[in-house]
C-alpha positions in Angstrom: 0.0 0.0 0.0 1.5 3.3 -1.1 0.3 5.2 2.0 1.2 2.6 4.6 3.6 4.8 6.6 1.3 7.9 6.5 -1.7 5.9 7.6 0.3 4.6 10.6 0.6 8.2 11.9 -3.2 8.4 12.5 -5.0 7.3 15.7 -5.8 3.6 16.0 -9.5 3.9 14.9 -8.7 6.1 11.9 -5.7 4.0 11.0 -7.8 0.8 11.0 -10.6 2.4 9.0 -8.2 3.7 6.4 -6.5 0.3 6.2 -9.9 -1.2 5.5 -10.7 1.3 2.8 -7.4 1.7 1.0 -6.5 -2.0 1.4 -9.7 -3.2 -0.3 -9.4 -4.8 -3.7 -12.1 -2.4 -4.8 -10.3 0.8 -3.7 -10.3 3.3 -6.6 -9.1 6.6 -5.1 -12.5 7.4 -3.5 -13.9 7.3 0.0 -17.7 7.1 0.3 -19.8 9.6 2.2 -20.7 7.3 5.0 -17.0 6.5 5.7 -16.0 10.2 5.4 -18.6 11.0 8.1 -17.3 8.2 10.3 -13.7 9.3 9.9 -14.5 12.9 10.7 -16.3 11.9 13.9 -13.4 9.7 14.9 -10.9 12.5 14.3 -12.8 15.0 16.5 -11.9 17.7 13.9 -13.9 20.0 11.7 -14.5 18.7 8.1 -11.9 21.2 6.7 -9.2 20.3 9.3 -9.8 16.6 8.7 -9.5 17.0 5.0 -6.2 18.8 5.5 -4.9 15.9 7.6 -6.1 13.4 5.0 -4.1 15.3 2.3 -1.0 13.4 3.5 -2.6 10.2 2.1 -3.4 11.8 -1.3 0.1 13.2 -1.5 1.6 9.7 -1.1 0.3 8.9 -4.6 2.3 11.7 -6.2 4.8 10.7 -8.9 6.8 13.8 -9.7 9.7 12.1 -11.3 11.2 15.3 -12.6 10.5 18.0 -10.0 10.3 15.8 -6.9 7.6 18.3 -5.8 4.8 16.2 -4.2 1.2 17.6 -4.3 -2.0 16.0 -3.1 -5.6 17.1 -3.6 -9.0 16.0 -2.4 -12.2 17.0 -4.2 -15.3 16.9 -2.0 -18.4 16.0 -4.0 -22.0 17.2 -3.4 -22.7 13.5 -2.8 -20.5 13.6 0.3 -17.9 11.3 -1.3 -14.3 12.5 -1.5 -11.8 11.9 -4.3 -8.0 11.8 -4.1 -5.7 13.2 -6.7 -1.9 13.5 -7.0 0.5 15.1 -9.4 2.4 13.0 -12.0 5.3 13.8 -14.3 6.6 11.7 -17.2 10.3 11.7 -18.0 11.0 11.4 -21.8 8.0 13.6 -22.7 7.3 17.3 -22.9 6.5 19.1 -19.6 3.1 19.7 -21.2 2.2 16.2 -20.2 2.5 17.0 -16.5 -0.7 16.1 -14.5 -1.6 18.4 -11.6 -3.1 17.1 -8.4 -6.2 19.2 -8.8 -6.8 17.9 -12.3 -6.3 14.3 -11.1 -8.7 14.7 -8.3 -11.5 16.3 -10.4 -11.0 13.7 -13.2 -11.3 11.0 -10.5 -14.5 12.5 -9.3 -16.0 12.6 -12.8 -15.0 9.0 -13.5 -16.9 7.9 -10.4 -20.0 9.7 -11.6 -19.9 12.7 -9.3 -22.1 15.5 -10.4 -20.7 18.4 -8.5 -17.8 19.6 -6.4 -18.2 21.8 -3.3 -14.5 22.1 -2.4 -11.0 21.2 -3.4 -8.5 20.7 -0.6 -4.9 21.0 -1.8 -1.4 21.0 -0.5 -0.3 24.2 -2.2 -2.2 27.1 -3.7 -3.5 26.1 -7.2 -1.4 27.3 -10.1 -3.1 29.3 -12.9 -3.5 26.2 -15.0 -5.6 24.5 -12.3 -7.6 27.6 -11.7 -8.5 27.7 -15.4 -9.3 23.9 -15.3 -11.8 24.4 -12.4 -13.6 27.2 -14.3 -15.5 24.5 -16.3 -17.3 23.4 -13.1 -21.0 24.4 -12.6 -20.4 26.4 -9.4 -16.9 27.6 -10.3 -16.9 31.0 -8.7 -18.3 29.7 -5.4 -16.0 26.6 -5.2 -14.1 26.5 -1.9 -10.3 26.1 -2.1 -9.1 24.7 1.2 -5.4 25.3 1.9 -3.2 24.6 4.9 -3.2 28.2 6.0 -6.5 29.6 4.6 -9.7 28.9 2.8 -10.6 30.9 -0.3 -13.0 30.7 -3.2 -12.0 30.3 -6.8 -13.4 33.8 -7.3 -10.7 35.1 -4.9 -8.1 33.4 -7.1 -9.6 34.3 -10.4 -11.3 37.7 -10.1 -11.4 38.2 -13.9 -12.2 34.7 -15.3 -12.2 33.6 -18.9 -14.4 30.5 -19.1 -17.2 28.8 -21.1 -19.6 31.7 -20.8 -17.2 33.9 -22.7 -17.4 31.5 -25.6 -21.2 31.2 -25.5 -21.0 27.7 -24.0 -23.8 26.6 -21.5 -22.4 23.1 -21.0 -20.3 22.4 -17.8 -18.0 19.7 -16.8 -19.3 17.1 -14.4 -23.0 17.2 -15.4 -24.6 14.1 -16.9 -23.2 13.7 -20.4 -24.4 11.5 -23.2 -22.7 12.2 -26.6 -24.9 9.6 -28.4 -22.0 7.2 -29.1 -23.7 4.2 -27.4 -27.0 4.1 -29.5 -27.7 0.6 -30.8 -24.3 -0.6 -29.7 -23.7 -4.1 -28.2 -20.7 -5.0 -26.1 -19.5 -8.6 -26.7 -17.2 -9.9 -24.0 -14.3 -10.2 -26.4 -14.5 -6.5 -27.1 -14.9 -5.4 -23.4 -11.9 -3.0 -23.3 -12.9 -1.3 -26.5 -16.5 -1.0 -25.3 -15.4 0.6 -22.0 -13.2 3.1 -24.0 -16.3 3.9 -26.2 -18.4 4.5 -23.0 -15.7 6.9 -21.8 -15.8 8.7 -25.1 -19.6 8.9 -24.8 -19.2 10.8 -21.5 -16.2 13.0 -22.6 -16.7 16.7 -22.1 -16.0 18.5 -25.4 -18.3 21.5 -25.8 -15.8 23.5 -27.9 -14.8 21.1 -30.6 -17.4 18.3 -30.3 -14.5 15.9 -30.6 -15.1 12.9 -28.3 -12.4 10.5 -27.1 -12.1 7.8 -24.5 -9.3 5.4 -23.4 -9.5 2.1 -21.5 -6.7 0.2 -19.9 -6.9 -3.4 -18.9 -4.5 -4.5 -16.1 -3.1 -7.9 -15.4 -5.8 -8.9 -12.9 -8.4 -8.3 -15.5 -9.8 -5.0 -14.3 -10.5 -2.3 -16.8 -10.2 1.4 -16.0 -11.0 4.4 -18.2 -10.2 8.0 -18.9 -12.2 10.5 -20.9 -11.3 13.7 -22.7 -12.0 16.9 -20.7 -12.0 20.1 -22.7 -11.3 23.7 -21.5 -12.2 27.2 -22.8 -8.4 27.9 -22.8 -8.0 24.9 -25.3 -4.5 23.8 -24.5 -5.4 23.1 -20.9 -7.7 20.4 -22.0 -7.0 16.9 -20.6 -6.1 14.0 -22.8 -8.0 10.8 -21.9 -4.8 8.8 -21.6 -3.6 11.2 -18.9 -6.9 10.7 -17.1 -6.7 6.9 -17.2 -3.0 6.9 -16.2 -4.1 9.0 -13.2 -6.9 6.6 -12.4 -4.4 3.7 -12.6 -2.2 5.4 -10.0 -5.1 6.2 -7.7 -6.1 2.5 -7.8 -2.7 1.9 -6.3 -1.5 0.1 -9.5 1.8 0.5 -11.4 2.5 1.3 -15.0 3.8 -2.2 -15.6 0.4 -3.6 -14.6 -1.1 -2.4 -18.0 -1.6 -5.3 -20.5 -4.0 -3.7 -23.0 -4.8 -0.1 -24.1 -7.5 1.1 -26.4 -8.6 4.5 -27.6 -11.9 5.2 -29.2 -12.8 8.3 -31.3 -15.4 9.2 -33.9 -14.1 9.4 -37.4 -15.6 12.9 -37.7 -13.6 14.4 -34.8 -12.0 17.8 -35.6 -9.5 17.3 -32.8 -7.8 13.9 -32.2 -6.1 12.7 -29.0 -4.5 9.6 -30.6 -0.9 10.8 -31.0 -0.8 12.4 -27.6 -2.2 9.2 -26.1 0.4 7.1 -27.9 3.2 9.3 -26.6 2.1 9.1 -23.0 1.5 5.3 -23.2 5.0 4.8 -24.6 6.4 6.9 -21.7 4.8 4.8 -19.0 4.8 1.4 -20.6 6.5 1.0 -24.0 5.7 -2.7 -24.2 2.1 -2.0 -24.9 0.8 -1.0 -28.3 -2.2 1.4 -28.4 -5.2 -0.1 -30.2 -7.1 2.6 -32.2 -10.8 2.2 -32.8 -12.5 4.8 -35.1 -16.3 4.8 -34.9 -19.0 6.4 -37.1 
């Protein structure tokens, strides 16, 4: 378990509960609302102070192989669930491939079906890229940013935002999304990985280019995890689906060498393609795996 040492620093009750959650074979970087409430009560702390304590666990998943600057983040959903995220860097690629902890946490929340975020707790004040990324959320200006020394709103950090409204876009990230890619589609068992990638593409957030993309990775124990494209009004801050799924792999507590199959699905009509970027990142984390490309009508 990546956070074994950190968990050992908590009181006995919290330590045992975190071992139960993070040690489960079904752990996926998320703690359910009922368990969050139980942990907060056991801690005797306010919700904000407990989340700041729990940041140590999120930070243990950081993989900053270039900067050695570990960052953890926790997104608190309107469901009451919380979602971990951590930064990752990929030697051999451009620094543009860097994944920030806040992005990882929000992508994790979306992949779990969360429909809204009330706060993001983070080790360090969010950089401008992450602030821009968060502007795609429904309640962006009211979003609480909980830091070790203060609590702010995103509006405090971005008093003059440029977001979807400036481009006439009413869609927002983390709402229910159906891009119509699953109509009349069957999913045979021998195409399970490709089908999961297609489902991810169907839920990708792409209101600016309407170019949908999803990736699925199968790992050695048979599990399949997915990542979906997340677009941004600032365009080049958009998140590639391979970045999202590699983050999910990490938050599951798995390693890059656990990947045994990778599939990307995109419609043929896409104006924007994620394929070459996905290939580059996959090669950086596991060059033994060939990316399977599926183009759909």
